[in-house]
TIMARGU-317830 format. One record per residue: residue in three letters; x, z, y of N, C-alpha, C in turn. Coordinates in pm, whole numbers, plus 50000, padded with zeros to 5 digits. Example, Ala and Ser with C-alpha at 12.3 -4.5 7.8 and 13.67 -1.06 7.14 Angstrom:
BEGIN
ATOM:ALA:51319:50780:49431:51230:50780:49550:51320:50780:49670
ATOM:SER:51285:50708:49775:51367:50714:49894:51290:50787:50003
//
This chain:
BEGIN
ATOM:MET:48578:48867:46835:48509:48820:46713:48599:48728:46632
ATOM:ARG:48695:48663:46701:48789:48575:46631:48910:48650:46578
ATOM:GLY:48914:48782:46601:49028:48860:46554:49150:48847:46642
ATOM:GLU:49132:48804:46768:49244:48789:46860:49262:48916:46945
ATOM:VAL:49387:48947:46975:49415:49063:47059:49394:49024:47205
ATOM:VAL:49309:49097:47275:49283:49069:47416:49345:49175:47507
ATOM:GLY:49383:49290:47449:49444:49396:47529:49496:49506:47439
ATOM:ILE:49582:49590:47497:49637:49705:47425:49587:49832:47493
ATOM:ASN:49509:49912:47420:49450:50031:47478:49558:50132:47517
ATOM:THR:49545:50188:47636:49644:50285:47684:49584:50419:47718
ATOM:ALA:49452:50425:47741:49387:50551:47778:49240:50546:47744
ATOM:LEU:49183:50662:47717:49040:50674:47691:48978:50765:47795
ATOM:PHE:48859:50730:47840:48787:50814:47936:48718:50925:47859
ATOM:CYS:48749:51049:47893:48696:51162:47817:48690:51286:47905
ATOM:ARG:48577:51354:47905:48563:51478:47982:48551:51601:47892
ATOM:VAL:48511:51581:47768:48483:51696:47681:48564:51694:47553
ATOM:GLY:48666:51609:47545:48751:51609:47427:48715:51507:47322
ATOM:GLY:48615:51426:47346:48576:51324:47250:48571:51187:47315
ATOM:ASN:48585:51082:47234:48581:50945:47286:48436:50904:47311
ATOM:ILE:48405:50870:47437:48269:50828:47469:48256:50676:47475
ATOM:GLY:48361:50606:47432:48352:50461:47420:48405:50382:47538
ATOM:ILE:48466:50450:47638:48523:50380:47753:48675:50387:47745
ATOM:GLY:48739:50272:47738:48885:50268:47728:48946:50183:47837
ATOM:PHE:49074:50205:47862:49150:50129:47961:49267:50062:47891
ATOM:ALA:49282:49933:47913:49381:49858:47837:49466:49767:47926
ATOM:ILE:49586:49737:47878:49672:49637:47942:49632:49500:47887
ATOM:PRO:49596:49405:47973:49560:49271:47924:49673:49210:47843
ATOM:ILE:49641:49143:47735:49743:49090:47645:49830:48985:47714
ATOM:ASN:49774:48911:47811:49856:48812:47881:49970:48878:47959
ATOM:LEU:49943:48997:48012:50049:49071:48081:50152:49122:47982
ATOM:VAL:50106:49172:47868:50198:49220:47764:50290:49108:47718
ATOM:LYS:50235:48988:47702:50314:48874:47657:50424:48838:47756
ATOM:GLU:50398:48863:47885:50501:48840:47986:50613:48944:47977
ATOM:LEU:50579:49066:47936:50675:49175:47935:50759:49181:47808
ATOM:LEU:50705:49133:47697:50776:49144:47569:50914:49079:47569
ATOM:PRO:50931:48959:47626:51066:48900:47628:51168:48989:47699
ATOM:GLN:51125:49057:47807:51216:49147:47877:51253:49266:47790
ATOM:LEU:51154:49321:47719:51180:49435:47632:51275:49396:47519
ATOM:ASN:51256:49277:47464:51344:49231:47356:51487:49208:47404
ATOM:LYS:51500:49154:47525:51632:49115:47576:51705:49232:47643
ATOM:LYS:51631:49313:47724:51696:49418:47804:51662:49560:47758
ATOM:GLY:51553:49574:47683:51510:49707:47643:51432:49779:47751
ATOM:LYS:51400:49712:47860:51322:49770:47968:51250:49659:48042
ATOM:VAL:51153:49699:48125:51077:49603:48203:51129:49604:48347
ATOM:THR:51159:49486:48400:51204:49471:48538:51094:49403:48618
ATOM:ARG:51059:49461:48732:50953:49407:48815:51008:49366:48951
ATOM:GLY:50951:49258:49006:50993:49211:49136:50948:49303:49248
ATOM:TRP:51024:49302:49359:50996:49391:49472:51018:49315:49601
ATOM:LEU:50921:49322:49693:50930:49254:49821:50971:49348:49934
ATOM:GLY:50936:49476:49919:50976:49573:50021:50885:49577:50141
ATOM:ASN:50761:49535:50124:50663:49545:50233:50551:49638:50191
ATOM:LEU:50494:49706:50288:50376:49788:50262:50256:49711:50315
ATOM:GLY:50171:49661:50226:50056:49580:50266:49930:49662:50270
ATOM:ASP:49846:49632:50365:49718:49702:50375:49626:49662:50261
ATOM:SER:49565:49762:50196:49473:49735:50086:49328:49759:50127
ATOM:GLY:49308:49789:50254:49172:49805:50304:49148:49705:50415
ATOM:HIS:49113:49751:50532:49089:49662:50645:49182:49702:50759
ATOM:CYS:49272:49612:50797:49371:49641:50902:49345:49550:51022
ATOM:ARG:49337:49610:51140:49316:49532:51262:49452:49505:51325
ATOM:THR:49495:49378:51327:49625:49345:51380:49627:49360:51532
ATOM:PRO:49738:49415:51587:49742:49441:51731:49744:49315:51815
ATOM:TRP:49794:49203:51760:49808:49083:51841:49680:49000:51849
ATOM:SER:49586:49022:51755:49465:48941:51757:49336:49021:51766
ATOM:GLY:49342:49148:51720:49220:49228:51715:49134:49196:51595
ATOM:GLN:49176:49096:51514:49099:49058:51396:49131:49151:51279
ATOM:VAL:49035:49163:51187:49053:49247:51070:49100:49161:50953
ATOM:HIS:49209:49205:50889:49265:49134:50773:49279:49232:50657
ATOM:ARG:49294:49178:50537:49311:49262:50418:49449:49247:50356
ATOM:ARG:49542:49181:50424:49675:49163:50367:49782:49169:50475
ATOM:ALA:49761:49253:50576:49856:49267:50685:49971:49358:50644
ATOM:VAL:50090:49329:50694:50207:49412:50668:50203:49530:50765
ATOM:VAL:50193:49652:50712:50188:49770:50797:50314:49856:50782
ATOM:GLY:50409:49811:50703:50536:49880:50687:50636:49790:50619
ATOM:VAL:50764:49807:50655:50870:49727:50596:50982:49820:50554
ATOM:SER:51020:49820:50426:51125:49908:50377:51259:49869:50437
ATOM:LYS:51335:49970:50483:51464:49945:50545:51558:49875:50446
ATOM:ASP:51618:49766:50491:51714:49687:50413:51652:49623:50288
ATOM:GLY:51520:49622:50279:51453:49559:50166:51443:49408:50185
ATOM:PRO:51398:49335:50082:51386:49190:50092:51301:49143:50208
ATOM:ALA:51188:49212:50234:51100:49170:50344:51169:49182:50479
ATOM:GLU:51238:49295:50502:51308:49313:50629:51417:49209:50645
ATOM:GLN:51494:49185:50539:51601:49086:50544:51547:48945:50564
ATOM:GLY:51422:48923:50520:51361:48792:50535:51291:48771:50668
ATOM:GLY:51289:48875:50753:51232:48859:50887:51090:48910:50904
ATOM:PHE:51036:48982:50805:50901:49035:50818:50896:49144:50925
ATOM:LYS:50784:49152:50997:50761:49254:51097:50623:49317:51075
ATOM:VAL:50607:49441:51121:50477:49507:51115:50375:49424:51192
ATOM:GLY:50259:49399:51131:50154:49319:51193:50146:49178:51139
ATOM:ASP:50252:49132:51067:50246:48999:51003:50134:48999:50899
ATOM:VAL:50070:48884:50881:49965:48870:50781:50010:48765:50680
ATOM:ILE:50030:48807:50556:50077:48717:50450:49960:48631:50402
ATOM:ILE:49975:48500:50408:49866:48410:50368:49902:48324:50246
ATOM:GLU:50032:48303:50222:50074:48227:50104:50205:48282:50050
ATOM:PHE:50216:48282:49917:50339:48323:49852:50377:48213:49753
ATOM:ASP:50486:48144:49781:50531:48032:49697:50420:47929:49676
ATOM:GLY:50347:47900:49783:50242:47800:49777:50109:47849:49724
ATOM:ARG:50101:47976:49682:49976:48033:49629:49908:48115:49738
ATOM:GLU:49779:48090:49759:49704:48163:49861:49695:48311:49826
ATOM:VAL:49715:48395:49925:49704:48539:49908:49580:48586:49983
ATOM:LYS:49480:48633:49911:49355:48676:49973:49356:48824:50006
ATOM:GLU:49420:48905:49919:49424:49049:49941:49560:49102:49897
ATOM:SER:49595:49223:49945:49724:49282:49912:49740:49303:49762
ATOM:SER:49630:49335:49693:49638:49358:49549:49680:49230:49476
ATOM:ASP:49638:49114:49529:49681:48986:49469:49833:48971:49482
ATOM:LEU:49885:49004:49600:50028:48987:49626:50111:49077:49537
ATOM:LEU:50066:49201:49514:50141:49294:49430:50165:49237:49291
ATOM:GLY:50060:49179:49233:50074:49121:49099:50166:49001:49097
ATOM:ILE:50156:48916:49199:50238:48796:49204:50386:48833:49217
ATOM:VAL:50415:48926:49309:50554:48966:49332:50611:49035:49209
ATOM:ALA:50532:49122:49146:50581:49195:49029:50621:49101:48916
ATOM:ARG:50553:48986:48905:50581:48891:48798:50694:48794:48834
ATOM:THR:50740:48796:48959:50843:48703:49003:50980:48753:48959
ATOM:PRO:51063:48668:48898:51196:48710:48852:51282:48763:48967
ATOM:VAL:51354:48871:48940:51443:48930:49039:51553:48831:49075
ATOM:GLY:51582:48820:49205:51687:48730:49251:51640:48591:49287
ATOM:ARG:51513:48561:49260:51461:48428:49292:51424:48420:49441
ATOM:GLU:51461:48310:49505:51428:48289:49646:51290:48225:49656
ATOM:MET:51202:48287:49735:51065:48243:49745:51028:48211:49889
ATOM:SER:50932:48123:49905:50881:48086:50036:50751:48162:50061
ATOM:VAL:50745:48235:50174:50628:48315:50207:50576:48275:50346
ATOM:LYS:50451:48233:50352:50392:48193:50480:50314:48310:50538
ATOM:VAL:50339:48340:50665:50270:48450:50731:50212:48403:50865
ATOM:LEU:50112:48478:50912:50065:48464:51050:50141:48567:51132
ATOM:LYS:50221:48521:51226:50301:48609:51310:50255:48592:51455
ATOM:GLU:50182:48693:51503:50124:48687:51637:50041:48561:51656
ATOM:GLY:49966:48526:51551:49872:48414:51559:49929:48280:51517
ATOM:GLU:50062:48269:51496:50123:48143:51458:50173:48149:51314
ATOM:GLU:50161:48036:51242:50208:48030:51104:50360:48016:51102
ATOM:VAL:50425:48105:51027:50571:48105:51013:50604:48117:50865
ATOM:VAL:50705:48045:50818:50747:48051:50679:50879:48127:50669
ATOM:HIS:50879:48233:50587:51000:48311:50562:51056:48276:50424
ATOM:SER:51186:48277:50412:51253:48263:50283:51300:48401:50240
ATOM:VAL:51251:48449:50125:51277:48586:50081:51334:48585:49940
ATOM:THR:51440:48662:49919:51497:48679:49785:51439:48805:49723
ATOM:ILE:51368:48791:49614:51298:48903:49550:51397:49004:49493
ATOM:GLY:51374:49132:49527:51458:49238:49475:51397:49300:49350
ATOM:GLU:51464:49404:49298:51416:49472:49178:51349:49603:49216
ATOM:LEU:51229:49625:49163:51156:49748:49190:51222:49862:49112
ATOM:LYS:51275:49960:49186:51342:50074:49125:51246:50190:49110
ATOM:GLU:51287:50287:49028:51201:50403:49002:51172:50480:49130
ATOM:LYS:51273:50494:49219:51251:50570:49342:51150:50501:49433
ATOM:GLN:51142:50368:49423:51045:50295:49505:50903:50315:49452
ATOM:LEU:50891:50336:49322:50759:50362:49265:50701:50492:49318
ATOM:PHE:50789:50593:49336:50742:50723:49384:50712:50722:49532
ATOM:ALA:50746:50615:49603:50719:50606:49747:50585:50541:49776
ATOM:SER:50500:50532:49674:50372:50465:49691:50280:50544:49783
ATOM:PRO:50185:50476:49847:50095:50545:49940:50011:50651:49870
ATOM:LYS:49965:50748:49948:49882:50857:49899:49739:50836:49947
ATOM:ARG:49644:50838:49853:49504:50821:49889:49431:50953:49878
ATOM:ASP:49350:50983:49979:49269:51104:49979:49122:51064:49975
ATOM:ARG:49054:51097:49867:48915:51055:49848:48818:51129:49939
ATOM:LYS:48853:51251:49977:48762:51328:50063:48749:51266:50202
ATOM:LEU:48856:51199:50244:48857:51137:50376:48842:50986:50371
ATOM:GLY:48867:50926:50254:48860:50781:50242:48980:50712:50306
ATOM:LEU:49095:50783:50313:49214:50729:50376:49327:50713:50275
ATOM:THR:49409:50611:50295:49536:50598:50224:49645:50602:50330
ATOM:VAL:49748:50685:50306:49854:50701:50405:49990:50679:50341
ATOM:GLN:50088:50653:50426:50226:50630:50383:50318:50694:50488
ATOM:GLU:50434:50744:50445:50528:50799:50541:50574:50690:50638
ATOM:VAL:50595:50728:50762:50637:50632:50863:50781:50591:50843
ATOM:ASN:50817:50474:50893:50955:50428:50897:50982:50373:51037
ATOM:PRO:51105:50338:51069:51136:50294:51206:51051:50177:51255
ATOM:GLN:51018:50084:51165:50938:49969:51205:50797:50010:51245
ATOM:ILE:50739:50105:51169:50605:50152:51200:50605:50227:51333
ATOM:VAL:50706:50312:51353:50716:50387:51477:50728:50293:51596
ATOM:GLU:50807:50188:51580:50825:50090:51688:50692:50028:51729
ATOM:SER:50602:50009:51629:50475:49944:51656:50368:50041:51708
ATOM:LEU:50369:50166:51656:50255:50255:51680:50286:50380:51762
ATOM:GLY:50414:50412:51782:50444:50535:51854:50583:50535:51913
ATOM:PRO:50615:50637:51994:50746:50647:52055:50854:50681:51953
ATOM:GLU:50979:50653:51989:51092:50680:51900:51096:50828:51863
ATOM:GLY:51123:50856:51735:51130:50993:51688:51000:51048:51634
ATOM:THR:50892:50969:51641:50762:51016:51591:50768:51042:51442
ATOM:GLU:50717:51158:51399:50706:51192:51258:50559:51204:51221
ATOM:GLY:50529:51175:51095:50392:51185:51047:50369:51090:50933
ATOM:VAL:50242:51061:50907:50205:50962:50805:50115:50860:50871
ATOM:VAL:50132:50734:50833:50053:50628:50893:49938:50592:50801
ATOM:VAL:49821:50569:50859:49704:50527:50782:49721:50380:50747
ATOM:THR:49731:50349:50616:49752:50211:50573:49625:50141:50528
ATOM:SER:49524:50218:50491:49395:50156:50460:49284:50259:50474
ATOM:ILE:49166:50210:50504:49049:50295:50524:48936:50241:50441
ATOM:GLU:48880:50324:50358:48767:50283:50274:48645:50258:50362
ATOM:PRO:48584:50138:50353:48468:50108:50437:48358:50213:50422
ATOM:GLY:48305:50258:50535:48198:50357:50534:48243:50499:50509
ATOM:SER:48375:50523:50503:48426:50658:50475:48429:50741:50603
ATOM:PRO:48450:50873:50591:48456:50958:50711:48566:50916:50808
ATOM:GLY:48675:50860:50754:48789:50825:50839:48789:50684:50891
ATOM:ASN:48670:50626:50911:48664:50483:50946:48718:50450:51085
ATOM:GLU:48752:50554:51166:48811:50529:51298:48949:50592:51312
ATOM:ALA:49008:50632:51198:49130:50713:51203:49259:50633:51192
ATOM:GLY:49262:50511:51244:49383:50432:51235:49494:50485:51324
ATOM:GLY:49620:50474:51276:49734:50520:51354:49821:50613:51274
ATOM:ILE:49909:50687:51343:49997:50785:51279:49935:50924:51292
ATOM:ILE:49914:50991:51180:49856:51126:51181:49969:51225:51209
ATOM:LEU:49955:51300:51320:50056:51398:51361:50018:51540:51320
ATOM:GLU:49887:51569:51322:49838:51702:51287:49704:51691:51216
ATOM:ILE:49677:51786:51127:49545:51801:51065:49506:51947:51079
ATOM:ASP:49399:51972:51154:49355:52109:51182:49470:52196:51233
ATOM:ARG:49544:52142:51330:49654:52212:51398:49778:52232:51310
ATOM:GLN:49777:52178:51188:49896:52184:51102:49978:52057:51123
ATOM:SER:50105:52071:51158:50191:51956:51182:50212:51876:51054
ATOM:ILE:50208:51744:51066:50227:51654:50951:50352:51570:50976
ATOM:ALA:50457:51598:50899:50582:51524:50914:50603:51424:50801
ATOM:ASP:50538:51448:50685:50560:51362:50569:50441:51376:50473
ATOM:LEU:50451:51308:50358:50343:51312:50260:50321:51452:50202
ATOM:LYS:50427:51529:50192:50414:51666:50140:50325:51748:50232
ATOM:ASP:50346:51736:50363:50261:51807:50459:50117:51757:50452
ATOM:PHE:50101:51625:50436:49966:51568:50427:49891:51622:50306
ATOM:ARG:49959:51626:50190:49895:51679:50069:49857:51825:50087
ATOM:SER:49948:51901:50150:49921:52044:50171:49800:52065:50261
ATOM:ALA:49792:51985:50368:49681:52000:50463:49548:51956:50403
ATOM:THR:49547:51844:50333:49421:51793:50278:49373:51876:50160
ATOM:ALA:49465:51945:50092:49423:52031:49980:49337:52147:50027
ATOM:LYS:49350:52183:50154:49274:52296:50209:49136:52254:50260
ATOM:ILE:49113:52124:50266:48987:52075:50324:48872:52097:50225
ATOM:LYS:48765:52155:50274:48648:52180:50191:48543:52073:50218
ATOM:LYS:48450:52059:50125:48344:51958:50138:48259:51984:50263
ATOM:ARG:48223:51874:50328:48136:51877:50445:48194:51959:50560
ATOM:LYS:48328:51973:50563:48391:52048:50670:48435:51953:50781
ATOM:ARG:48426:51997:50905:48470:51917:51018:48620:51939:51038
ATOM:ILE:48697:51829:51043:48842:51838:51052:48888:51774:51183
ATOM:LEU:48988:51837:51246:49043:51786:51371:49179:51720:51344
ATOM:PHE:49192:51594:51383:49316:51520:51367:49380:51496:51504
ATOM:LEU:49513:51498:51505:49588:51451:51621:49657:51322:51577
ATOM:ILE:49629:51213:51648:49674:51080:51605:49751:51011:51717
ATOM:GLN:49860:50943:51677:49935:50858:51769:49895:50714:51744
ATOM:ARG:49844:50649:51847:49800:50511:51831:49851:50431:51950
ATOM:GLY:49954:50348:51923:50017:50275:52032:50085:50373:52126
ATOM:GLY:50057:50365:52254:50116:50458:52350:50029:50577:52379
ATOM:THR:49925:50599:52298:49828:50705:52326:49824:50808:52214
ATOM:THR:49823:50936:52252:49802:51045:52157:49661:51099:52181
ATOM:LEU:49582:51106:52074:49443:51147:52091:49396:51235:51976
ATOM:PHE:49296:51318:52004:49233:51399:51901:49114:51322:51844
ATOM:PHE:49095:51339:51714:48986:51270:51646:48925:51365:51545
ATOM:ALA:48795:51383:51546:48726:51474:51454:48643:51396:51354
ATOM:MET:48643:51441:51229:48560:51379:51125:48513:51487:51029
ATOM:LYS:48410:51454:50954:48358:51546:50853:48393:51492:50715
ATOM:SER:48451:51578:50631:48490:51537:50497:48370:51517:50408
ATOM:ARG:48391:51450:50296:48280:51427:50202:48247:51555:50128
//
């Protein structure tokens, strides 16, 4: 009403070719942070920590408690690995700011200047530990490595790395690891590394997409899962 810009529209919700009045916008405060970079460099640079944080509910192996910001993967040679992060750590503070959920941390890290050394407090096997981490730059290839979410199952998965294998399975294990589970979804007990879906081997995200694309509504699906030192079958019904 005051004629102030509060956001820049980037997309409209539309099913039939016309605007029905629902739009999606970038908040102007975020745009104001990015403009100096565009003026100076001609591109936007975002901070990168190199950790894969759970965005749902993750049960840490050392406590059995459920957290919403546990580290379930660490990129090889990334800032988090170099700073001493391990699978199962729970991030509770970033540069003195409380971290309640993984989505909070993503925004904070993205806004942090590349090359800045930051203090990160984590719960490591139940004890508070402070890591010193130098923020890296988020590259295009890292953007494409984002987790894959399947709505029919209520699961988000990510390709395994050596740190995940060390925590959840024997050396050489291939598959995709469940990084978050939507509460009340069909996959609410499917934590671990997915090795097979309906007898189809799953080695990476490409295999996962191929297998889940064949799943029909209300169909019963058989999973083979690696969880710790145990390999087990798990059945669920899709939405």
